[in-house]
C-alpha positions as CSV (number, residue, x, y, z in Angstrom):
1,M,-21.7,-2.5,-2.2
2,D,-22.3,-5.2,0.4
3,V,-21.2,-7.9,-2.0
4,L,-18.0,-6.0,-2.8
5,E,-17.2,-5.5,0.8
6,A,-17.9,-9.1,1.6
7,I,-15.4,-10.2,-1.1
8,E,-12.9,-7.7,0.0
9,S,-12.8,-9.2,3.5
10,A,-11.7,-12.6,2.2
11,D,-8.3,-12.8,0.4
12,R,-9.0,-16.4,-0.9
13,G,-12.2,-15.3,-2.6
14,L,-15.8,-16.4,-1.9
15,T,-18.3,-18.7,-3.5
16,V,-21.8,-17.5,-4.4
17,T,-23.1,-19.4,-1.3
18,E,-20.6,-17.7,1.0
19,V,-21.3,-14.3,-0.4
20,A,-25.1,-14.8,0.0
21,A,-24.5,-15.9,3.6
22,A,-22.3,-12.8,4.3
23,V,-24.8,-10.3,2.9
24,G,-28.0,-12.0,4.0
25,A,-29.5,-12.3,0.5
26,S,-30.6,-15.2,-1.7
27,K,-28.1,-17.0,-3.9
28,S,-30.0,-16.1,-7.1
29,A,-29.9,-12.4,-6.2
30,V,-26.2,-12.6,-5.3
31,F,-25.4,-14.5,-8.5
32,A,-27.1,-11.9,-10.6
33,T,-25.2,-9.1,-8.8
34,L,-21.9,-10.9,-9.2
35,H,-22.6,-11.4,-12.9
36,T,-23.2,-7.7,-13.4
37,L,-20.1,-6.8,-11.4
38,A,-18.0,-9.3,-13.4
39,E,-19.2,-7.8,-16.7
40,R,-17.9,-4.4,-15.5
41,G,-14.6,-5.8,-14.3
42,L,-15.3,-5.0,-10.7
43,V,-15.1,-8.7,-9.7
44,L,-13.2,-11.7,-11.2
45,S,-14.4,-15.3,-11.1
46,Q,-12.2,-18.4,-11.0
47,G,-13.0,-22.1,-11.0
48,Q,-16.0,-24.0,-12.1
49,G,-19.4,-25.0,-10.8
50,S,-20.0,-24.9,-7.0
51,G,-16.2,-24.3,-6.5
52,R,-16.2,-21.0,-8.4
53,V,-14.9,-18.2,-6.3
54,Y,-15.1,-14.4,-6.7
55,R,-12.4,-11.9,-6.0
56,L,-12.2,-8.1,-6.5
57,G,-11.5,-7.0,-10.1
58,F,-8.9,-4.8,-11.6
59,A,-11.4,-2.1,-12.5
60,L,-11.6,-1.2,-8.8
61,A,-7.9,-0.3,-8.9
62,R,-8.6,2.1,-11.8
63,L,-11.5,3.7,-9.9
64,G,-9.5,3.9,-6.7
65,Q,-6.6,5.7,-8.4
66,H,-9.0,8.1,-10.0
67,A,-10.6,8.8,-6.6
68,L,-7.3,9.4,-5.0
69,S,-6.4,11.9,-7.8
70,Q,-9.5,13.9,-7.0
71,V,-9.0,14.2,-3.2
72,S,-6.5,16.6,-1.7
73,L,-5.2,16.5,1.9
74,R,-6.6,19.9,2.5
75,D,-10.1,19.1,1.2
76,A,-10.2,15.9,3.3
77,A,-8.9,17.7,6.4
78,M,-11.1,20.8,6.5
79,P,-14.2,19.2,8.1
80,V,-12.0,17.5,10.7
81,L,-10.2,20.8,11.5
82,T,-13.5,22.6,11.9
83,E,-14.6,20.0,14.5
84,L,-11.2,20.1,16.2
85,T,-11.5,23.8,16.6
86,E,-15.0,23.6,17.9
87,R,-13.9,20.9,20.4
88,T,-10.8,22.6,21.7
89,R,-11.5,26.3,21.0
90,M,-8.0,26.5,19.5
91,S,-6.8,27.3,16.0
92,S,-6.3,24.2,13.9
93,R,-4.3,23.4,10.8
94,V,-3.0,20.7,8.5
95,A,0.5,20.5,7.1
96,S,2.7,18.3,5.0
97,L,6.5,17.9,5.1
98,E,8.2,19.5,2.1
99,A,11.9,20.0,1.7
100,G,12.4,19.4,5.4
101,L,9.8,22.0,6.6
102,A,6.2,21.7,7.7
103,V,4.1,23.6,5.1
104,I,0.6,24.7,6.2
105,V,-2.0,23.7,3.6
106,G,-5.2,24.3,5.5
107,Q,-6.4,26.1,8.7
108,V,-9.4,27.0,10.8
109,N,-9.1,30.0,13.1
110,A,-10.3,29.8,16.7
111,P,-13.3,31.9,17.6
112,G,-12.7,35.4,19.1
113,L,-10.4,38.3,18.2
114,L,-7.1,36.5,18.7
115,R,-5.6,35.4,15.4
116,F,-2.3,33.5,15.0
117,D,-0.1,34.0,11.9
118,L,-1.0,30.7,10.3
119,R,-1.0,31.7,6.6
120,M,-1.5,29.2,3.9
121,G,1.9,28.1,2.6
122,H,3.6,29.2,5.8
123,R,6.6,27.0,6.5
124,E,7.5,25.9,10.0
125,L,10.7,24.4,11.4
126,P,10.3,20.8,12.3
127,H,12.3,20.7,15.5
128,C,10.3,23.2,17.6
129,T,6.6,23.1,16.4
130,G,3.9,20.6,17.3
131,V,3.0,19.9,13.7
132,G,6.7,19.8,12.7
133,K,7.7,17.3,15.4
134,A,4.6,15.2,14.6
135,L,5.9,14.9,11.0
136,L,9.5,14.5,11.9
137,A,8.8,11.7,14.4
138,Q,7.4,9.4,11.6
139,L,10.7,9.4,9.7
140,P,13.3,6.7,10.2
141,L,15.7,7.9,13.0
142,S,18.6,8.5,10.6
143,R,16.4,10.5,8.3
144,A,14.9,12.5,11.1
145,R,18.4,13.4,12.3
146,E,19.3,14.6,8.8
147,V,16.2,16.7,8.3
148,A,16.4,18.3,11.7
149,I,20.1,19.2,11.3
150,A,19.6,20.5,7.8
151,S,16.9,22.9,9.2
152,G,19.6,24.4,11.4
153,M,17.6,23.9,14.7
154,P,17.7,27.6,15.6
155,R,16.7,28.7,19.1
156,R,13.3,30.4,19.0
157,T,12.7,30.7,22.7
158,G,14.4,29.6,25.9
159,R,12.6,26.3,25.7
160,T,13.6,25.4,22.1
161,I,15.4,22.1,21.8
162,V,18.6,22.9,19.8
163,D,20.6,19.7,20.5
164,I,19.8,16.8,18.2
165,E,20.7,14.3,20.9
166,E,18.0,15.8,23.0
167,L,15.5,16.0,20.2
168,L,15.7,12.4,19.1
169,P,14.3,11.0,22.5
170,E,11.5,13.6,22.2
171,L,10.6,12.3,18.8
172,E,10.5,8.7,20.2
173,R,8.1,9.9,22.9
174,T,6.0,11.5,20.2
175,R,5.8,8.2,18.3
176,Q,4.8,6.3,21.4
177,R,2.0,8.5,22.5
178,G,0.8,9.5,19.0
179,Y,1.1,13.3,19.3
180,A,3.8,16.0,19.6
181,L,3.9,18.8,22.1
182,D,5.3,22.3,21.5
183,R,5.5,24.0,24.9
184,E,6.5,27.5,24.0
185,E,9.3,26.1,21.9
186,D,8.5,28.2,18.8
187,A,7.0,31.3,20.4
188,E,6.6,32.6,24.0
189,G,3.2,31.9,25.5
190,I,2.1,29.7,22.6
191,V,1.5,25.9,22.7
192,C,0.9,23.6,19.8
193,V,-0.1,19.9,19.7
194,G,0.2,17.9,16.5
195,A,-0.5,14.4,15.4
196,P,0.3,12.5,12.2
197,V,-2.0,11.5,9.4
198,W,-1.7,8.3,7.3
199,D,-2.9,7.4,3.9
200,H,-4.1,4.1,2.3
201,T,-0.5,3.0,1.7
202,G,0.5,3.4,5.3
203,A,2.6,6.5,4.5
204,C,2.5,9.6,6.7
205,V,1.1,12.3,4.4
206,G,0.8,15.1,6.8
207,A,-0.2,16.2,10.3
208,I,-2.9,18.2,12.0
209,S,-2.5,20.4,15.0
210,A,-4.2,22.7,17.6
211,T,-2.6,26.0,18.6
212,G,-3.4,28.3,21.4
213,L,-2.3,30.5,24.3
214,L,-0.5,28.8,27.2
215,L,-2.2,30.9,29.9
216,D,-3.0,28.6,32.8
217,M,-2.8,25.5,30.8
218,G,-1.1,22.7,32.7
219,E,0.7,19.6,31.6
220,E,-2.4,17.5,32.1
221,D,-4.4,19.9,30.0
222,L,-1.9,19.7,27.2
223,H,-2.0,15.9,27.2
224,G,-5.8,16.0,27.2
225,I,-5.7,18.2,24.1
226,G,-3.1,15.8,22.6
227,E,-5.5,12.9,22.9
228,I,-8.2,14.9,21.2
229,V,-5.9,15.9,18.3
230,H,-4.7,12.3,18.0
231,A,-8.3,11.1,17.8
232,H,-9.1,13.6,15.0
233,A,-5.9,12.7,13.1
234,N,-6.9,9.1,13.3
235,R,-10.4,10.0,11.9
236,L,-8.8,11.8,9.0
237,S,-6.5,8.9,8.4
238,R,-9.5,6.5,8.2
239,H,-11.1,8.8,5.7
240,L,-8.0,8.8,3.5
241,Q,-7.8,5.1,3.8
242,G,-11.4,4.7,2.5
243,H,-13.1,3.9,5.7
244,P,-16.4,5.8,6.3
245,G,-17.2,7.5,9.6
C-alpha cells in the first residue's frame, strides 16, 4: 500500500530508486513488490533499465468502481451523523437532491423525548430548510433559480424567503461560509444547519444537517453549530473521496 500511495503522488511515475526512497525500503524489496503489483495489473511499467518508471495500473480503476458500487451515501454517513448528534445534542440527517427536493436518506435522533418528524424518504423544500439550501447553493446560479422556482417557494412561516431575488444572495452566503442556516424558515421554533458533501469526482452528492429547537439559541450559537456541521460534512466528503480518517 505504501508503494501504491507513493506512485499515486507522482503523475510522471517513479523509478524503483525513487519508490524505495519514498517508502524507506530497500530497492530489492521494492522491485519485488512492483513486480507482483505489475503482474496483477495494479501498476504499469514504462521504459528500460534505470529509466524505467512505474505508474498506477488500470486494475485499480476496476477495483475502485466496484468499491463505489458497494458504498451508499447513507452507509457512509451514519457514523458521522452519530458523532454529529453526540457533539451537538441535535438530531442529524443526510439527504440528497432528487427532482428538486431534499430527500432524507438517513437520520440519527437527538437524545431525550423530543422527536422531529424526520422520516426516511421525507422530502423537504429546498428554499426554506438548512439541508435543502445547502444542496441548492452548490448548483450553478441559473439552475438554482430554476429548481427553487419549480418548488413553488411556499411560505411556511413568517421568516420563509419567498422571493427568488432574496434567496439567491442567501445561497451565495451559504457557498462562501460552507453551511446553510434555516432560522425558523420551515417551522416555528425550529432551526436547521446544513452543509454539502462531495464525492471523489468533485460532485455534490448530498448534505448533512443538525436540527433542533431555537429556544435561547443566538446567532453566534447557530454559526458555531454551522462550523461543527461543516467540519463533519468535510469528514464525510474525505471518506467518500477515499481518504482515511
